[in-house]
C-alpha positions in Angstrom: 44.4 -24.5 -12.8 42.8 -25.8 -9.5 44.1 -22.8 -7.6 42.6 -20.4 -10.1 39.3 -22.2 -9.9 39.3 -22.1 -6.1 40.1 -18.4 -6.1 37.3 -17.8 -8.6 34.9 -19.9 -6.6 35.9 -17.9 -3.4 35.3 -14.6 -5.2 31.9 -15.7 -6.4 30.9 -17.0 -2.9 32.1 -13.8 -1.2 30.2 -11.7 -3.8 27.1 -13.8 -3.4 27.1 -13.4 0.4 27.8 -9.7 0.2 24.9 -9.1 -2.3 22.6 -11.2 -0.2 23.6 -9.3 3.0 23.0 -6.0 1.3 19.5 -7.1 0.0 18.4 -8.4 3.4 19.8 -5.7 5.6 20.4 -2.5 3.6 18.7 -1.9 0.3 16.8 -3.8 -2.4 15.1 -3.0 -5.7 11.3 -2.8 -6.0 9.2 -2.4 -9.3 5.9 -0.5 -9.3 3.5 -2.9 -11.0 0.2 -0.9 -10.8 -1.1 2.7 -11.3 -2.6 2.9 -7.8 0.1 5.3 -6.6 -0.2 7.7 -9.5 0.8 10.5 -9.7 3.6 10.0 -7.2 4.8 6.7 -8.7 4.2 5.4 -12.2 3.8 1.8 -13.4 7.3 0.8 -14.5 9.2 2.8 -11.9 12.2 0.9 -10.4 12.7 2.0 -6.8 15.4 1.7 -4.3 13.9 0.4 -1.0 16.2 1.2 2.0 15.9 -0.7 5.3 18.1 1.3 7.7 15.5 4.0 8.4 13.0 1.7 10.1 15.5 -1.1 10.9 16.1 -4.2 8.9 13.7 -7.1 9.5 15.4 -10.4 10.0 14.3 -13.1 7.5 11.4 -15.1 8.8 11.4 -18.0 6.3 14.8 -19.6 6.6 14.5 -22.4 4.1 14.2 -20.2 1.1 16.1 -19.9 -2.3 18.0 -16.6 -2.1 16.8 -13.7 -4.3 13.5 -15.5 -5.1 10.2 -14.4 -3.5 7.3 -16.9 -3.8 7.8 -19.1 -6.9 10.7 -20.6 -8.8 10.7 -18.9 -12.2 8.8 -20.6 -15.1 7.3 -23.1 -12.6 4.4 -23.2 -10.2 6.6 -24.5 -7.4 7.3 -22.6 -4.2 10.8 -21.1 -3.7 10.7 -21.9 0.0 9.8 -24.6 2.6 7.5 -23.5 5.3 8.7 -25.9 8.0 11.1 -23.7 9.9 10.3 -20.1 10.5 11.9 -17.6 12.9 10.0 -15.2 15.1 9.7 -11.6 14.0 12.7 -9.4 14.9 13.7 -6.0 13.6 17.0 -4.2 14.2 16.8 -0.7 15.6 16.3 1.9 12.9 17.5 5.5 12.6 14.0 6.9 12.4 10.3 6.0 13.0 7.6 5.6 10.4 6.2 9.0 9.7 3.0 10.2 8.0 3.4 10.5 4.2 6.3 8.0 4.1 6.1 5.7 1.1 6.5 2.2 2.6 6.9 -1.2 1.1 5.3 -4.1 2.9 4.0 -7.6 2.7 0.3 -7.6 2.0 -1.4 -8.6 5.3 -4.6 -10.0 3.8 -2.9 -12.9 2.1 -3.4 -16.1 4.1 -1.5 -19.4 4.3 1.9 -17.8 3.6 4.8 -16.8 5.9 4.9 -13.0 6.4 8.0 -12.4 4.3 6.6 -14.5 1.4 3.4 -12.5 1.0 3.1 -10.1 -2.0 5.1 -6.9 -1.8 3.0 -3.7 -2.0 3.9 0.0 -1.8 1.5 2.6 -0.3 1.6 5.9 1.6 1.5 5.9 5.4 -1.5 8.1 6.3 -1.8 7.5 10.0 0.6 5.9 12.6 -0.2 4.0 15.8 -2.4 6.0 18.1 -3.7 8.5 15.5 -7.4 9.2 15.0 -8.3 9.1 11.4 -11.4 10.3 9.6 -12.3 10.8 5.9 -14.9 13.4 5.1 -15.9 14.2 1.5 -12.6 12.6 0.3 -10.5 14.8 2.7 -8.3 12.9 5.1 -8.3 14.3 8.6 -5.7 13.1 11.2 -6.1 14.1 14.8 -8.6 16.8 13.8 -6.3 18.3 11.1 -6.7 18.1 7.3 -3.7 16.3 5.8 -4.2 16.0 2.0 -3.3 19.5 1.0 0.4 18.8 0.6 -0.1 15.9 -1.7 -0.8 15.9 -5.5 -3.2 13.0 -5.1 -5.3 11.6 -7.9 -9.1 11.3 -8.2 -11.6 10.0 -10.7 -13.1 13.1 -12.4 -16.0 13.7 -14.8 -14.9 15.9 -17.7 -17.4 17.6 -20.0 -16.1 18.9 -23.3 -17.6 20.7 -26.3 -17.6 17.4 -28.2 -14.2 18.0 -29.9 -12.8 14.6 -30.9 -9.3 15.9 -30.4 -9.8 15.8 -26.7 -8.7 12.1 -26.5 -5.4 13.0 -28.3 -4.9 15.9 -25.9 -5.3 13.6 -22.9 -3.1 10.9 -24.2 -0.3 13.0 -25.8 0.0 16.0 -23.6 -1.1 14.6 -20.2 0.1 11.0 -20.9 -3.1 9.6 -19.3 -4.7 6.1 -19.8 -7.9 4.5 -18.6 -10.2 7.1 -20.1 -13.8 6.1 -20.1 -16.2 7.5 -22.6 -19.6 8.2 -20.9 -21.5 10.0 -23.7 -20.0 10.2 -27.1 -22.5 12.8 -28.6 -22.1 15.1 -25.6 -18.3 14.7 -25.1 -18.4 13.4 -21.6 -15.5 11.4 -20.1 -14.3 9.9 -16.8 -10.6 10.4 -16.3 -8.2 9.9 -13.4 -6.6 13.3 -12.7 -4.1 14.6 -10.2 -4.8 18.0 -8.6 -2.2 19.6 -10.9 -3.6 18.0 -14.0 -7.1 18.9 -13.0 -6.2 22.6 -12.7 -4.4 22.6 -16.1 -7.2 20.7 -17.9 -9.8 23.3 -16.9 -7.8 25.8 -19.0 -7.8 23.7 -22.2 -10.0 24.9 -25.0 -12.3 21.8 -25.5 -13.0 21.5 -21.8 -16.2 23.0 -20.4 -16.3 21.5 -16.9 -14.3 19.2 -14.6 -15.5 17.8 -11.3 -14.4 15.2 -8.9 -16.7 12.2 -8.6 -17.7 11.5 -5.0 -19.8 9.0 -3.1 -22.3 10.6 -0.8 -22.4 10.2 3.0 -25.7 8.2 2.7 -24.2 5.6 0.3 -22.6 3.0 2.7 -20.6 0.1 1.2 -20.7 -2.7 3.8 -19.4 -5.4 1.5 -16.1 -3.7 0.4 -15.2 -1.1 3.1 -13.4 -2.0 6.3 -14.6 -3.2 8.8 -17.3 -4.7 6.6 -19.9 -4.5 9.3 -23.5 -3.2 9.2 -22.7 -1.3 12.4 -20.6 1.2 10.3 -22.2 3.0 7.4 -19.0 4.1 5.7 -17.7 4.3 2.1 -14.3 5.2 0.6 -15.1 8.9 0.7 -16.7 9.0 4.1 -14.8 6.8 6.6 -14.3 6.8 10.3 -13.6 8.1 12.9 -11.2 5.3 13.8 -8.2 5.0 16.1 -5.1 3.2 14.7 -4.1 0.5 17.2 -0.9 1.1 19.2 1.2 -1.4 21.2 0.1 -1.6 24.9 -3.1 0.3 24.1 -6.2 -1.3 25.8 -9.6 -1.2 24.0 -13.1 -2.3 25.0 -14.4 -5.4 23.2 -18.0 -6.0 22.3 -19.7 -7.3 19.2 -19.6 -3.8 17.7 -15.9 -3.0 18.2 -14.8 -6.6 17.5 -15.3 -5.9 13.8 -12.2 -3.7 13.8 -10.0 -6.0 15.9 -11.0 -9.5 15.0 -8.2 -10.1 12.4 -5.6 -8.4 14.6 -6.4 -10.7 17.6 -6.8 -14.0 15.6 -4.3 -13.6 12.8 -1.7 -10.9 13.5 -1.4 -11.6 17.2 -2.2 -15.3 17.0 -4.9 -15.7 19.7 -7.7 -18.2 19.9 -10.9 -16.1 19.5 -14.4 -17.4 19.9 -17.9 -16.0 20.4 -20.4 -17.8 22.5 -23.9 -16.5 23.3 -22.8 -12.9 22.3 -19.8 -13.2 24.7 -16.1 -12.9 23.5 -13.5 -15.4 24.6 -9.8 -15.1 23.9 -7.7 -18.2 24.6 -10.8 -19.6 26.3 -11.1 -16.8 28.8 -14.0 -14.3 28.8 -12.7 -10.9 27.5 -14.4 -7.5 27.4 -11.1 -5.7 26.6 -7.9 -6.3 24.8 -4.3 -4.9 24.9 -2.5 -4.8 21.6 0.9 -6.5 21.3 2.1 -4.6 18.1 1.9 -1.3 16.5 -0.3 -0.8 13.4 -0.6 1.7 10.6 -3.1 3.0 8.1 -2.0 3.2 4.5 -3.6 4.6 1.4 -3.0 4.8 -2.4 -2.3 8.2 -3.9 -4.8 7.3 -6.7 -7.7 7.3 -4.2 -10.4 6.1 -6.5 -8.7 3.0 -7.9 -7.2 1.9 -4.6 -6.7 -1.3 -2.6 -5.7 0.2 0.7 -6.5 0.2 4.4 -10.0 1.5 3.7 -10.7 -1.9 2.2 -8.6 -4.4 4.3 -7.8 -2.6 7.5 -4.7 -2.0 9.6 -1.1 -2.8 8.5 0.9 -4.7 11.2 4.4 -3.5 12.0 6.0 -6.9 11.3 4.8 -6.8 7.7 6.8 -3.6 6.9 9.9 -4.2 4.7 11.3 -0.7 4.3 11.0 2.8 3.0 11.0 3.8 -0.7 14.0 6.2 -1.3 14.4 7.1 -5.0 13.7 6.0 -8.5 16.8 4.5 -10.2 15.1 3.6 -13.5 11.7 4.1 -15.1 10.2 2.5 -18.3 6.9 3.3 -19.9 5.5 -0.1 -21.1 2.5 1.7 -22.8 4.7 3.8 -25.1 7.8 1.6 -25.0 10.1 4.4 -23.8 12.5 5.1 -21.0 11.3 8.0 -18.7 14.7 9.8 -18.5 13.4 12.6 -16.3 12.3 10.2 -13.6 15.7 8.4 -13.3 17.4 9.2 -9.9 14.4 11.1 -8.8 14.0 11.3 -5.0 10.6 10.4 -3.6 
C-alpha cells in the first residue's frame, strides 16, 4: 500500500513539474476578456500562447503559488510574496517580434506589482523598435507607408436607416453585433462598431441608407487622454505623431518637450532617478541633455480602434513585459448567446 502511494505521489509530482515547465517555457492558455480586439478576436476566445518564437521569459517573482496569477481564488489575498525577485532574462527565440503579431504582455501602466504579476493583455504590434509611426485620419503610417490595408479592423460608424425597426434584429441576428447605440429613434440613426467587411456588407442591406466612419478632426486635441499627455502635442486617437519607437542603444535629446515621451521609460522601466530643477533635467543626480535607451520598446494597438486602450493612451510597451505570441484559438464560447462558436475552434490567428 505504501509503495503504491509513493508511486502515485511520484507520478503526480512529475506531472506537476512537467505541466509547470510547459506553462513557463513553451505554451499557456489565455482567455480574451474584452471586445477591444474585435473582429480578429472575440470575447470568450480561448487562445494558445506560445513562448518559443520570442524566447521564454524566466519567472521574475519566485515566491509565487504555481498556476495562480495575482490573487488566491475566492479571496483578496496575493498569490505571491514580493520579497525576492529575479532580474529580467529571456531565452533566445526563433524569431523577432514583427509588425501585426498578436502579442500577450503584462500591462505596463500598472504600478506596485512585479512585472510578471501585472494584468495580461493582448494587442497587435503595430510598430517595432526604431520605427517611425504616424496616424492620419485613422490611417496608420509606419516609416512612411500605410499599413492598415491588410487588416479587417473595426471602427465606430454612424448608420442611417429608413427607420425600419427590423434593423436592430438584422444587426443582432445576421451580424452578431452588440453595443448598438440609438442616436435618433424617429430618424433611424445608430452608432455601431463595424469591421471593414461588415461595413461593406451593411451598405447593401435594404433598410440602410448611409454608413460612415466617425472621426475626430485634426483640430480636436485630447491632452488628458492621449499619450504623451502634454500640451506640447496636439494629438488625438485619429491624428497621432510622428513618433519614433525607442530602440536599445538609441540616443535621444532630452528637454522639457521631449521628456514627455521618455519620462516613464527613464524612471519606471529603466529604473533611473529622474529630477527636474530650474528647467534642467538630472538623471541619477547628473545633468542630462540626452539619454541612451537600455531596452527595446514597441507600439501596440487594438483592432477595434475606437474602443481601445492601447499605446495611443499609455505609451510604449517595454520588451521585458512581453509574455509571448498568440498562436491559435483552441476553444470559443459566446457568453452573450450561451453557445459554443464551433467555427472558431482550432482557428489559426
